[in-house]
C-alpha positions as CSV (number, residue, x, y, z in Angstrom):
1,X,38.5,-9.0,-49.1
2,X,35.2,-10.7,-49.5
3,X,32.8,-9.6,-52.3
4,X,29.8,-9.0,-50.1
5,X,29.3,-7.3,-46.8
6,X,27.8,-9.4,-44.0
7,X,24.4,-8.4,-42.6
8,X,24.1,-6.2,-39.6
9,X,23.3,-8.2,-36.4
10,X,19.8,-7.8,-35.1
11,X,21.0,-5.8,-32.1
12,X,23.0,-3.3,-34.1
13,X,20.8,-0.4,-32.9
14,X,21.7,-1.3,-29.3
15,X,25.4,-1.7,-30.1
16,X,25.5,1.7,-31.9
17,X,23.6,3.4,-29.1
18,X,26.0,2.0,-26.5
19,X,29.1,2.9,-28.5
20,X,27.9,6.5,-29.1
21,X,27.0,6.9,-25.4
22,X,30.3,5.7,-24.0
23,X,32.1,7.8,-26.5
24,X,31.0,10.8,-24.5
25,X,33.1,9.6,-21.6
26,X,36.3,9.4,-23.6
27,X,39.4,11.1,-22.2
28,X,41.2,12.6,-25.2
29,X,42.8,15.9,-24.1
30,X,45.7,15.5,-26.6
31,X,44.1,14.4,-29.8
32,X,40.5,15.5,-29.2
33,X,39.7,12.2,-31.0
34,X,36.8,10.7,-29.0
35,X,36.1,7.0,-29.7
36,X,33.4,4.7,-28.3
37,X,33.2,1.0,-28.8
38,X,30.6,-1.6,-27.8
39,X,30.9,-5.3,-28.3
40,X,28.4,-8.0,-28.3
41,X,29.1,-11.5,-27.0
42,X,27.7,-14.7,-28.3
43,X,25.5,-14.8,-25.2
44,X,24.0,-11.4,-26.1
45,X,25.8,-9.2,-23.5
46,X,27.1,-5.8,-24.5
47,X,30.3,-4.4,-23.1
48,X,31.5,-0.8,-23.7
49,X,34.8,1.0,-23.8
50,X,36.2,4.5,-24.7
51,X,39.6,5.7,-25.5
52,X,41.8,7.0,-22.6
53,X,44.8,9.0,-23.7
54,X,48.0,9.5,-21.7
55,X,50.8,12.0,-21.9
56,X,53.0,9.0,-22.5
57,X,51.3,8.0,-25.8
58,X,52.2,4.3,-25.4
59,X,50.0,4.3,-22.3
60,X,47.0,5.3,-24.3
61,X,44.2,2.7,-24.3
62,X,41.9,2.4,-27.4
63,X,38.2,2.1,-27.0
64,X,38.1,-1.4,-28.6
65,X,40.7,-2.8,-26.2
66,X,38.9,-1.2,-23.3
67,X,35.6,-2.9,-24.3
68,X,37.4,-6.3,-24.7
69,X,39.0,-5.9,-21.3
70,X,35.6,-5.2,-19.7
71,X,34.2,-8.4,-21.3
72,X,37.2,-10.5,-20.3
73,X,36.9,-9.2,-16.7
74,X,33.3,-10.3,-16.7
75,X,34.2,-13.8,-17.8
76,X,33.2,-13.4,-21.5
77,X,35.5,-14.4,-24.3
78,X,33.3,-15.2,-27.3
79,X,32.9,-11.9,-29.1
80,X,30.4,-11.8,-32.0
81,X,30.5,-8.2,-33.0
82,X,31.9,-4.8,-32.2
83,X,30.7,-1.3,-33.1
84,X,33.1,1.6,-33.2
85,X,31.7,5.1,-33.2
86,X,33.5,8.4,-33.8
87,X,33.5,11.4,-36.0
88,X,35.5,10.5,-39.1
89,X,36.7,7.2,-40.4
90,X,35.9,4.6,-37.7
91,X,38.4,1.9,-38.6
92,X,40.3,0.2,-35.8
93,X,44.0,0.8,-35.6
94,X,46.4,-2.0,-36.3
95,X,47.0,-3.0,-32.7
96,X,43.2,-3.2,-32.1
97,X,42.7,-5.3,-35.2
98,X,45.3,-7.8,-34.0
99,X,43.9,-7.6,-30.4
100,X,40.4,-8.3,-31.6
101,X,41.6,-11.1,-33.9
102,X,42.7,-13.0,-30.8
103,X,39.1,-13.5,-29.8
104,X,37.3,-14.0,-33.1
105,X,38.8,-13.4,-36.6
106,X,35.3,-13.5,-38.1
107,X,33.6,-11.1,-35.7
108,X,31.4,-8.5,-37.3
109,X,32.8,-5.0,-37.2
110,X,30.3,-2.1,-37.4
111,X,31.9,1.2,-38.4
112,X,29.8,4.1,-37.2
113,X,30.8,7.5,-38.6
114,X,29.0,10.1,-36.6
115,X,29.3,12.4,-39.6
116,X,26.8,10.1,-41.4
117,X,24.0,11.0,-38.9
118,X,21.8,8.9,-36.7
119,X,19.6,7.3,-39.3
120,X,22.4,5.9,-41.4
121,X,23.3,2.3,-40.9
122,X,26.9,1.6,-40.0
123,X,29.2,-0.1,-42.5
124,X,29.5,-3.8,-41.5
125,X,32.3,-6.2,-42.4
126,X,34.2,-9.0,-40.9
127,X,37.4,-8.5,-38.9
128,X,39.2,-11.0,-41.2
129,X,38.5,-8.5,-44.1
130,X,40.2,-5.7,-42.1
131,X,43.1,-8.0,-41.0
132,X,43.6,-10.7,-43.6
133,X,46.0,-13.4,-42.5
134,X,46.2,-12.1,-38.9
135,X,48.8,-13.5,-36.6
136,X,47.9,-16.5,-34.4
137,X,49.9,-18.7,-32.0
138,X,48.6,-22.2,-32.0
139,X,49.0,-23.8,-28.5
């Protein structure tokens, strides 16, 4: 892991607000673990996603992957940052870390724990710190 945390992006307030708002739409009848994610593209666009659980747990979609899917569907692939909001430890799961790594290993990851309250700044780090030596296929 690197020794210093990167700076929050200028639009971190907008990202956090979008992640917190979409979290309210999460479908989590089994875990009651509501997660919201908002990502920022290099062109300044924000895309949101929330977790959607399924009785067949493998069919569950995480908020981070939902947000990436929305960006890809809109023709965006250059992800600069993502904010993950939830109550508790807002760290992406292993699948989401690898999924995000596909698009930008150095993207900023903002971890927004709702227990910290609205005024607190989210923790900010690089995805490569959360997933050192992530898997890549070189074409």
